[in-house]
Structure formats: structure tokens, C-alpha cells
N, C-alpha and C positions, 0 to 999 in steps of 0.2 A: 502494427506497432502497439495499438491500444490494448490488444488482447495479450500482448506479452507483459504488460504491466503487472498482471496477476502473478505470472511466473517469477518475474524479477522480485516482486514483493516478497513472495514466499522464500526464495533463496537468500535474499539479503537479510531478512529477519532470522532465518535459521542460522546463518553464519554468524550474525551478531550475537545471538543467544549462545551458540556453541563456543565462540571465541572468548566471551566475557565470563569472568568468574563472578556470577551473580547468585544471589539468594534465590531459592525456588520460587518464592512469591513474586520476585522481580521478573523472573523468566516467564511466569504465567501471565503477568501483566503485559509484557512485550508481545507475547504470542496472541493474547486476546485483542490487544490494540491493533496488531497487524491484521488479524482476521476481520475485525470491524472495518478497517480501512479498505481491505480488499473487497468486502461486501459492498461498500459504498461505491467503489470503482465499477464493480460489475453492474450494480443497479443504474449507475449513471450511463454506462454503455448501453444498457437496455433502453433507457429513456431517450438517449441520443438516436438510437437506431429505429425505434418503434413509434415515436411520437410524430404527430402531424403538425404540432404547434412549434413554430421556429423558436419561441422563447424557451420552451422546454428543452429543445435540442441544444440551444446555447447554454442553458443551465447545466445540462448533462456534460457538455464539453468542458465547461469551467470546473465542474466537480472532478472530472478525470484529470485535468491539469493540476488542480489544487491538491487532490489526494494522491497524486503521483509524486509530489514533492517529498513527502516523508520517506519514500523508497529511495529517492536520490540522496537525501540527507543521510540515511542509514548506510548507503554505499560509500559515502565520503567521510563518515565519522571514523576517528582513529580507533584502532583495535589494540587491545592490550597485548603485550608480548606473550608468546606461547611458550 
């Protein structure tokens, strides 16, 4: 499930950017923010899997949960009519 966060993140951001009538700079910001969020999730997964320290594993898990929330929010945000 955690590995699919990356895929869901990309698709939800792509659909949000596509559906919205946004200025080019706004679209760039959304795409860069999503890429940064995805990178944080991937790094947190790495920390959770590779660390031997339980505090680092807990932190990685919390980062995955927290940074998965924007993806959920994007999926639930209203879309402008097409």
C-alpha cells in the first residue's frame, strides 16, 4: 500500500493540473510541490525499511502518513466543470 502512494500522488496531481484552468506558473508550482512531496514519501519509506533504530522507523512511518494526506486532499478537492 505504501508503494502505491507514489503512483496515486502522480495521478491525482496530474488530473488536478489538467482539470483546472490555471496559469502556467501555478501549474509549475503544483507539479514541483507534488514532486517534493513524493520524494519525501520515498525517503521516508527508505528510512522505515532500512533503519535499525525504532525511532527512525517511527518517524519514517509518520512522514508517510503525514505526506500522504495532501494526496488524499487533492483527490477530494472539487474540480472545476469541464
